C-alpha positions as CSV (number, residue, x, y, z in Angstrom):
1,M,-25.6,2.3,-34.6
2,A,-27.8,-0.4,-32.9
3,A,-26.0,-1.3,-29.9
4,A,-22.7,0.8,-29.8
5,T,-21.5,2.0,-26.4
6,A,-18.1,2.9,-27.7
7,F,-17.3,6.2,-29.6
8,L,-14.2,7.8,-31.6
9,L,-12.6,10.7,-29.6
10,T,-10.9,12.6,-32.5
11,G,-10.1,9.6,-34.5
12,A,-8.9,7.3,-31.6
13,Y,-10.9,4.2,-30.6
14,V,-12.0,4.3,-27.0
15,H,-14.6,2.9,-24.8
16,A,-17.2,5.3,-23.4
17,D,-16.2,4.4,-19.8
18,A,-12.6,5.0,-20.7
19,A,-13.1,8.4,-21.9
20,T,-10.7,9.8,-19.3
21,A,-7.8,8.2,-21.0
22,Q,-5.2,11.1,-21.2
23,S,-3.2,12.0,-24.3
24,D,-1.9,15.6,-25.2
25,S,-3.6,17.3,-27.9
26,S,-0.7,17.1,-30.6
27,S,-0.6,13.1,-30.2
28,T,-4.2,13.0,-30.5
29,S,-4.4,15.0,-33.7
30,A,-1.5,13.1,-35.1
31,T,-3.5,9.8,-34.5
32,A,-6.4,11.2,-36.0
33,A,-4.9,12.1,-39.1
34,V,-2.9,8.6,-39.5
35,S,-6.1,6.7,-38.7
36,T,-8.2,8.4,-41.4
37,A,-5.3,7.7,-43.9
38,A,-5.1,4.0,-42.9
39,V,-8.8,3.5,-43.5
40,S,-8.4,5.3,-46.8
41,D,-5.6,2.9,-47.7
42,V,-7.9,-0.1,-46.8
43,V,-10.8,1.3,-49.0
44,T,-8.4,1.9,-51.9
45,A,-7.0,-1.7,-51.8
46,A,-10.7,-3.0,-51.5
47,N,-11.6,-0.9,-54.6
48,T,-8.5,-2.2,-56.5
49,F,-9.6,-5.7,-55.6
50,L,-13.1,-5.3,-56.7
51,D,-11.9,-3.8,-60.0
52,T,-10.4,-7.2,-60.9
53,L,-13.7,-9.1,-60.4
54,S,-16.4,-10.0,-62.8
55,T,-20.0,-9.0,-62.0
56,S,-20.9,-12.3,-60.6
57,Q,-17.5,-12.4,-58.4
58,K,-18.6,-8.9,-57.1
59,S,-22.0,-10.4,-56.0
60,K,-20.1,-12.9,-53.7
61,V,-17.8,-10.1,-52.2
62,L,-20.2,-7.2,-51.8
63,L,-22.9,-8.3,-49.2
64,S,-25.2,-6.4,-46.7
65,L,-24.0,-5.6,-43.2
66,T,-26.5,-8.0,-41.3
67,E,-26.1,-9.8,-38.3
68,A,-26.3,-12.9,-40.3
69,N,-23.6,-12.3,-42.5
70,A,-21.3,-10.6,-39.8
71,T,-21.7,-13.6,-37.5
72,A,-21.0,-16.3,-40.3
73,W,-17.4,-17.3,-39.4
74,S,-16.1,-20.6,-37.8
75,N,-12.8,-22.1,-36.7
76,L,-13.6,-25.2,-38.7
77,P,-12.8,-26.2,-42.3
78,C,-16.3,-25.9,-43.3
79,G,-15.9,-23.7,-46.4
80,S,-19.0,-21.9,-47.5
81,S,-21.4,-24.0,-45.4
82,C,-20.3,-21.5,-42.4
83,R,-19.0,-18.5,-44.2
84,V,-19.9,-15.7,-46.8
85,G,-17.8,-14.4,-49.4
86,I,-15.6,-15.3,-52.3
87,Q,-13.3,-18.3,-52.0
88,F,-9.8,-17.7,-52.6
89,S,-9.3,-21.0,-54.7
90,T,-11.7,-19.4,-57.3
91,L,-9.5,-16.3,-57.9
92,S,-6.7,-15.9,-60.5
93,S,-3.2,-15.0,-59.3
94,T,-3.7,-11.2,-60.0
95,Q,-6.9,-11.4,-57.9
96,L,-5.5,-13.3,-55.1
97,A,-2.6,-11.1,-54.8
98,A,-5.3,-8.0,-54.8
99,A,-7.4,-9.5,-52.2
100,K,-4.4,-10.4,-49.8
101,A,-3.4,-6.8,-50.4
102,V,-6.6,-5.8,-48.9
103,V,-6.1,-7.8,-45.7
104,Q,-2.7,-6.5,-45.6
105,A,-3.7,-2.9,-45.7
106,A,-6.3,-3.5,-42.8
107,T,-3.8,-5.5,-40.4
108,G,-0.8,-4.8,-38.4
109,T,2.7,-4.7,-39.6
110,G,4.5,-6.4,-36.7
111,S,6.3,-9.5,-36.8
112,G,4.4,-12.5,-35.6
113,T,0.9,-10.3,-35.4
114,G,-1.1,-8.7,-37.8
115,Y,-0.7,-9.7,-41.5
116,D,2.4,-11.6,-40.8
117,Q,0.3,-13.9,-38.4
118,V,-2.3,-14.2,-40.8
119,S,-0.3,-15.3,-43.7
120,K,1.2,-17.9,-41.5
121,I,-2.2,-19.2,-40.5
122,L,-2.8,-19.7,-44.2
123,A,0.6,-21.3,-44.6
124,A,-0.3,-23.7,-41.5
125,D,-3.4,-24.9,-43.5
126,D,-1.4,-25.6,-46.5
127,Y,0.8,-27.8,-44.2
128,L,-2.2,-29.5,-42.9
129,G,-3.5,-30.1,-46.4
130,Q,-0.4,-32.1,-47.0
131,K,-1.6,-34.7,-44.8
132,A,-5.4,-34.4,-44.6
133,G,-8.1,-33.4,-47.1
134,G,-10.2,-30.3,-46.5
135,Y,-7.5,-28.0,-45.6
136,G,-5.4,-25.3,-47.4
137,S,-5.2,-21.6,-48.1
138,G,-7.6,-21.8,-50.9
139,N,-10.4,-22.6,-48.5
140,Y,-10.6,-19.0,-47.1
141,Y,-13.2,-16.5,-47.9
142,L,-13.2,-12.4,-48.1
143,A,-16.3,-10.5,-48.0
144,F,-17.2,-6.6,-47.7
145,L,-20.4,-6.3,-45.7
146,G,-21.4,-2.9,-46.7
147,T,-19.7,-0.8,-49.4
148,P,-15.9,0.0,-48.7
149,S,-15.8,3.7,-48.1
150,T,-14.7,6.4,-45.8
151,S,-18.2,7.4,-45.1
152,G,-20.9,5.1,-44.0
153,T,-20.5,1.7,-42.2
154,W,-18.8,-1.6,-43.5
155,Q,-16.9,-4.6,-42.3
156,L,-14.2,-6.4,-43.7
157,H,-14.9,-10.1,-43.3
158,F,-12.3,-12.7,-43.8
159,G,-11.4,-16.2,-42.6
160,G,-11.4,-20.0,-42.9
161,H,-10.1,-22.8,-40.9
162,H,-8.6,-21.4,-37.6
163,L,-9.0,-17.7,-38.7
164,A,-11.8,-15.0,-38.6
165,V,-10.8,-11.4,-39.1
166,N,-13.7,-9.0,-38.5
167,L,-12.7,-5.4,-38.9
168,T,-15.6,-2.8,-38.9
169,Y,-15.3,0.6,-40.3
170,A,-17.7,3.8,-39.8
171,D,-17.1,7.0,-41.5
172,G,-13.4,6.5,-42.3
173,Q,-12.5,5.4,-38.6
174,V,-12.1,2.0,-37.2
175,E,-15.3,1.1,-35.2
176,G,-14.2,-2.3,-34.0
177,T,-11.5,-4.9,-34.3
178,T,-13.2,-7.9,-33.1
179,P,-14.2,-11.0,-32.9
180,Y,-10.7,-12.4,-33.8
181,F,-10.3,-16.0,-33.9
182,V,-6.9,-17.5,-34.4
183,G,-5.7,-21.1,-34.1
184,V,-3.0,-23.3,-35.5
185,E,-2.2,-26.9,-35.9
186,P,0.5,-28.1,-35.5
187,S,1.8,-25.3,-33.2
188,S,5.1,-25.2,-35.0
189,W,6.5,-27.0,-38.1
190,T,9.8,-26.5,-40.3
191,S,9.4,-26.0,-44.1
192,N,12.4,-25.5,-46.5
193,G,14.6,-24.8,-43.5
194,T,12.3,-22.2,-41.8
195,T,10.6,-22.9,-38.7
196,Y,6.9,-21.4,-38.1
197,A,5.3,-21.0,-34.8
198,P,2.5,-18.4,-35.6
199,L,1.0,-18.2,-32.1
200,S,4.2,-18.5,-30.3
201,G,4.1,-14.8,-29.3
202,M,0.7,-14.9,-27.9
203,R,1.5,-18.2,-25.7
204,N,4.8,-16.6,-24.6
205,A,3.1,-13.5,-23.6
206,M,0.3,-15.4,-21.3
207,L,3.1,-17.6,-20.0
208,A,5.1,-14.3,-19.0
209,M,2.1,-12.8,-17.5
210,L,1.3,-16.0,-15.4
211,G,5.0,-16.6,-14.6
212,G,5.0,-13.3,-13.0
213,L,2.3,-14.1,-10.4
214,S,3.2,-15.4,-6.9
215,S,1.8,-18.9,-5.8
216,S,-0.9,-17.3,-3.8
217,Q,-1.9,-15.0,-6.8
218,L,-2.0,-18.1,-8.9
219,A,-4.4,-19.7,-6.4
220,Q,-6.7,-16.8,-6.9
221,A,-6.4,-16.7,-10.2
222,K,-7.4,-20.4,-10.7
223,L,-10.7,-21.4,-12.1
224,S,-12.9,-24.3,-10.8
225,T,-14.1,-25.1,-14.1
226,S,-12.4,-27.2,-16.9
227,Y,-12.3,-26.2,-20.5
228,S,-12.0,-28.1,-23.8
229,D,-12.2,-25.1,-26.1
230,V,-12.6,-21.2,-25.7
231,L,-15.9,-20.2,-24.3
232,L,-16.7,-17.5,-26.7
233,G,-16.0,-19.2,-30.0
234,P,-18.0,-18.9,-33.1
235,G,-22.0,-18.8,-32.4
236,K,-21.2,-17.4,-28.9
237,D,-21.8,-13.7,-29.6
238,G,-22.6,-11.6,-26.7
239,Q,-22.5,-14.6,-24.2
240,F,-20.1,-13.0,-21.9
241,P,-20.2,-14.3,-18.4
242,T,-22.1,-12.1,-16.0
243,A,-19.4,-11.9,-13.3
244,K,-15.5,-11.7,-13.8
245,Q,-13.7,-14.4,-12.2
246,G,-10.0,-14.8,-11.0
247,L,-7.6,-12.5,-10.1
248,A,-8.2,-8.7,-10.0
249,V,-5.4,-6.9,-11.7
250,S,-5.9,-3.8,-9.6
251,G,-4.2,-5.6,-6.8
252,L,-1.0,-6.4,-8.8
253,S,2.2,-4.5,-8.8
254,S,2.9,-2.1,-11.8
255,A,5.4,-4.7,-13.1
256,Q,2.8,-7.5,-13.0
257,Q,0.2,-5.0,-14.5
258,A,2.5,-4.4,-17.4
259,L,2.9,-8.1,-18.0
260,V,-0.9,-8.1,-18.5
261,L,-0.9,-5.4,-20.8
262,A,2.0,-6.9,-22.6
263,A,-0.1,-10.1,-22.9
264,I,-3.1,-8.4,-24.4
265,T,-0.9,-6.7,-27.0
266,P,-0.4,-9.4,-29.6
267,W,-4.2,-9.8,-30.1
268,V,-4.7,-6.1,-30.2
269,N,-2.1,-5.9,-33.0
270,V,-4.3,-7.5,-35.5
271,A,-5.5,-4.2,-36.5
272,D,-3.9,-1.5,-38.5
273,D,-0.9,-0.1,-36.2
274,T,-2.6,3.2,-35.4
275,T,-5.8,1.6,-34.4
276,A,-3.8,-1.0,-32.4
277,A,-2.0,1.6,-30.3
278,S,-5.3,3.4,-29.7
279,V,-7.2,0.2,-28.5
280,L,-4.1,-0.7,-26.2
281,T,-4.3,2.8,-24.5
282,T,-8.2,2.0,-23.9
283,Y,-7.2,-1.2,-22.5
284,R,-4.5,0.2,-20.4
285,S,-7.0,2.6,-18.9
286,E,-9.2,-0.1,-18.0
287,L,-6.7,-2.4,-16.2
288,A,-8.2,-1.6,-12.8
289,G,-11.3,-3.5,-13.9
290,T,-9.6,-6.3,-15.6
291,Y,-9.4,-10.0,-14.4
292,V,-7.0,-12.8,-14.9
293,S,-7.8,-16.4,-14.8
294,Y,-6.6,-19.8,-16.0
295,S,-7.4,-23.6,-15.6
296,G,-5.5,-26.7,-15.9
297,S,-1.7,-25.9,-15.8
298,S,-0.3,-22.6,-16.1
299,A,2.5,-24.2,-18.3
300,L,0.3,-23.8,-21.2
301,S,1.4,-27.0,-22.6
302,S,-1.3,-29.9,-22.4
303,Q,-4.7,-30.4,-23.2
304,G,-7.1,-28.3,-21.3
305,D,-4.5,-25.6,-20.3
306,Y,-6.5,-22.4,-20.4
307,V,-6.1,-18.6,-19.8
308,R,-8.5,-15.8,-19.9
309,I,-8.1,-12.0,-19.5
310,D,-11.5,-10.2,-19.0
311,G,-11.9,-6.6,-18.8
312,P,-14.7,-3.8,-19.3
313,G,-13.7,-4.3,-22.8
314,V,-11.0,-6.9,-23.5
315,W,-11.8,-10.5,-23.5
316,I,-9.1,-13.0,-24.6
317,E,-9.1,-16.8,-24.2
318,F,-6.2,-19.0,-25.1
319,I,-6.4,-22.7,-24.6
320,C,-4.4,-25.9,-25.7
321,Q,-6.0,-28.8,-27.2
322,N,-4.7,-32.2,-28.5
323,G,-3.7,-32.3,-32.3
324,V,-6.4,-33.7,-34.8
325,V,-4.0,-34.2,-37.6
326,Y,-0.7,-33.9,-36.2
327,S,0.3,-35.3,-32.6
328,G,1.0,-32.7,-30.0
329,V,-1.1,-29.7,-28.8
330,H,-2.4,-27.2,-31.0
331,Y,-3.9,-23.7,-29.9
332,H,-7.2,-22.0,-30.1
333,T,-7.6,-18.4,-29.0
334,V,-10.4,-15.8,-29.4
335,Y,-10.1,-12.0,-28.9
336,R,-13.5,-10.2,-28.3
337,D,-14.7,-6.8,-27.0
338,H,-17.4,-6.5,-24.6
339,T,-18.8,-3.4,-26.4
340,T,-17.3,-3.4,-29.6
341,D,-17.7,-6.9,-31.4
342,Y,-18.7,-6.1,-35.0
343,G,-18.3,-2.4,-34.2
344,G,-21.3,-2.4,-31.6
345,E,-23.6,-2.7,-34.6
346,F,-25.7,-5.5,-33.1
347,S,-27.5,-6.4,-30.0
348,F,-27.0,-10.2,-28.6
């Protein structure tokens, strides 16, 4: 592995500098067993999908795990010009159901997170498509970079407008759960009597974290820079700031630290439940080296309102932007990891 600085401890995903995170031996063994089974389920779903495809279709799905392929994602509705894989709109209903089953097996089962959030982002793009061309759930692409297996290294690469899912596997374990980009426009809408707000859980968790800070702490967390979008979006791999900015979580009360961890959780839950729990344990152990910052207003309601969580591993950004198709704000957010983006397979 070219640049990995993370490792797997009896099936649990941890950073090398967090190897002291404590867990009893029985729970660790259980995590390992479930994690292996979860990856096996993803591989089974992937092979089921591949079995529905023609030879030419398989050639679009099964690609090499290269830096060029792995980093080919965007938050824009730019189709195949910025993505690799097979386009959803070219699949039959049977093939499409099998493709979605792969993504569902690989992602979390929570409400408003994981696959539930992914499916709502696709629905949001269909809603955009009712008013403007170039949008829709058919403009999403799925690829396997490397051969799906419980041995060897490969990546599940899925995305489209406002979505990029990159889950990397090595020898039957989850090696990396980032980058994960997700956005939504409009921020909420109602269809057939049901209201959708796919990123409300993320925004509300960040609001609670910022709302738990005192005025003096907010002053320390305030950034002097203004932002119009996330800093580490597509094409910005490895470009983490050299110095952390804002308010050190180490100086916060236990209740405030709990709000920071709760704010991290919705992003971590993109991965399968067992992996997400393990990653969150790692980030909990790294809170002492984590910083919180924001720009604009802490209300997260207007253009340029921005919040960041930056730790030894975790990197999360959330920003409000003015709508492009619909009036009002829409959201962009990215979740990265300093050491395990793309499973740590590439040096940037």
